[in-house]
Steps between C-alpha positions, in 0.01 A plus 500: 500500500403283202487120497543430128725674248439441130763614250283521189664422165213639292194721533281195442658335804461817707132552421428131556667513842313816587170341392561203729599708802267799457507755780767311693759571230674812373706571192845642571732677260661777702332419827606827661143567622396141558788410734414800719131405504593151611737626770229732632243225521282639220497169308404246771350255252791501257633150439651502150738735319509473121822653368489611134844664482666207323247493216680633191369792300287670766729797563474661157404857414385507139302707250267333253424623145197692627712710734387315812769456763495179698657426839537138604404385850860480627609842368662672795506871574865510398418334168270797436757755617755352263266480200559750216152417368329605825721810525385605155133402510387488865731723700260545790507124558879501496500784756264308724711183486811708581324623814423151631706393799872461439714333232483171690118517521470604135708198400238266651169686511289465186255741340234225491551443872469870568165501321373181666581620853242771428610766746392845375845625607684265263692714257450319168122487511431867430716525183361174366148623573580820309638285217164315483681171561330163470584183686479146365390260775548129446363193673426141403167627365673725247599865468314826544612860448406751767558879470704618796224757562267209583753287688473654847198477731656657810813515712696183426199351320479409134276306260771236458379155599712284734595272210610776259849627410588831333679394184521827308479876557428689178460866407536721195838663475500878518608721211701822492182707538408309818738605779463321833623563852486325840572663833456389861528644848651274764658528845853450367680494167529123465349182642175688565135426433311780328315742719345610173590449135373625167540407134426740217474426128408775257429480131567822313417636159742782456484700822151383592417201719258265325488242780619480860532204733579571867499210744551518875655242733440483877220753456207256527438129558602437139684698234272777371490751218489873564213531255432870561860590423506271195189673358632845585829447315343400170536771237744704709869562479715472809576823682556590864137598547366187329735283707387670820134439424566138395688443825204621704259279304729200545503548877120517503480149351682337790339310787804427717518357849721586795755236597848468642661648189284811474171665581216540254550876506868463415423260218236735356747786503785297350284360220454852367871575545633196314234535229635846428856368504414222253321737262782754528752228411297416190464871407877542523575179315537179699862444596545129454839518667310528831551126483854449369521333161760266649333454837661313786329159511740278698423232244859442397533305180167325548655158564295209379389246758684173517293209373423284803665159482174353623146627437319662788314232690445680828742268679829689469621849419796459267691826478840666472616750765829678444591241239440204731228246429240440772212255546256608772232257617367741764407865507238493225261716702761766573617812322821496299663707778430231759600222264839668450554568868356188660533223242820614327652652815603819319425766758661798328164591349306680773135523596415858587133571441380180324273728295720605209562843648861497624700308240718315752395171340604594144638211294539429131239260359581399141714809468254753641505673837192403699369518857536137609243547779230535232596199287358151570778253578392259228574764238863413558447172315706508184626848581837664547529693826783722622522623858747732673725197568531438128656836413848438630745272323685282748625728774486809278214742553321638195578862404170613653556311822853635524383858441236473774772395747749762380255792511336412830161434339418195709409657836270257689516265201143374499397667175842459337440173311199648323677820407799307368278275290318800348828681437655192338208466260512873426865476398412218262264744326714814530876497509512857629153592631408854585410585858135525391522145361658376822220656702241342273664159532477501880145633531396154615758488779460671837790578735391508863812697589416756226853467364410566138783743424763236580308238308478716189868587535591131525307419183677783318837365617406148387401641161834673464687182597296300251564746216876480566490123472327529163 
């Protein structure tokens, strides 16, 4: 793990620390990719983590007078999903963020981090490439603006220097005559990396297409344009025959590989299929309710962090867990999950996969459901944390806990804490959620006993009990 953890209070402090440490340091905001890379031994030289999540004002989504939309470096995927501005003016990006991981992952993972990781399968890169996004990179030497189209040099390789931070993602907001659509193929409906993905933006004058942008993810070492299809679509109106031809041309642009998720032949075939689906969706009028206007975020009320009673000095983690104040002088190199279990002695939170896949480690961090196995322990400094132990009041179980017992939803019990945490946060957002909303809320939680029917039933019962109390 890391040796030093810096909780930056400003961007100036962050870039200065990065300049001093160079390639032995990494910026962390979400950290959902970085923690896994460290655990897998892919960052053997990493010594310093520079956390920018406590710097105010970096999580904004704004539009300037010129119609440029700006995403700050700590904007999470769920910030995008919940943004009316992005829904209106960059719907393909909102769709892509909705497809990332699970609610817990989307509450931590940032768009900037998704771009910097530089995997061609990362969902947000293709819509931002289609949007002609530009990145502002900052170091102690100053700032430079790099078009996203020039940012990548290969798989997980970028032009970003070791001492640079992404401080802004900017793109022109789309208008009513510029419909956009994102679609992916994956091995399951949630928590899945793209086998292939595609983003389409069309500009239309009347029924005719004046410009087309089609970008492909996981189809080459970097995100690429389907240039033949883009050229073909200009001056045409969408019809079944035009869509069929554009789909074939899109597939011809791909240079996919075979890997564990799919063969090159399968990817080539599916590129054409999803290109046709995206164009058909635009022809029929993009249904923006494909991502619910009031999406399940598991963000609760967005509780503000407690101001730490002492500044971060790297000597003690001062935090609150289940309303109790803690000072930890050990565990700095651990994950939040292990801090909770080993330093605080609260073993209700379970470690299942340690990769953010199963949700057994779900806790609330500053009011948001997160996978604690993917959060650095030091992030707890100045934070409010709630674990499964904190849900009951005295000897009284919470309504969700009680419903899980009553309806027989516990089974082996290993995944139960995570499901209960997700369900509890859901019922903060929705007093009487639909079954579809319940299913969406637990997409980040896996039951090894496959007892989902009982789990859903228990959440429905808890919802009914809660509504009666109100």
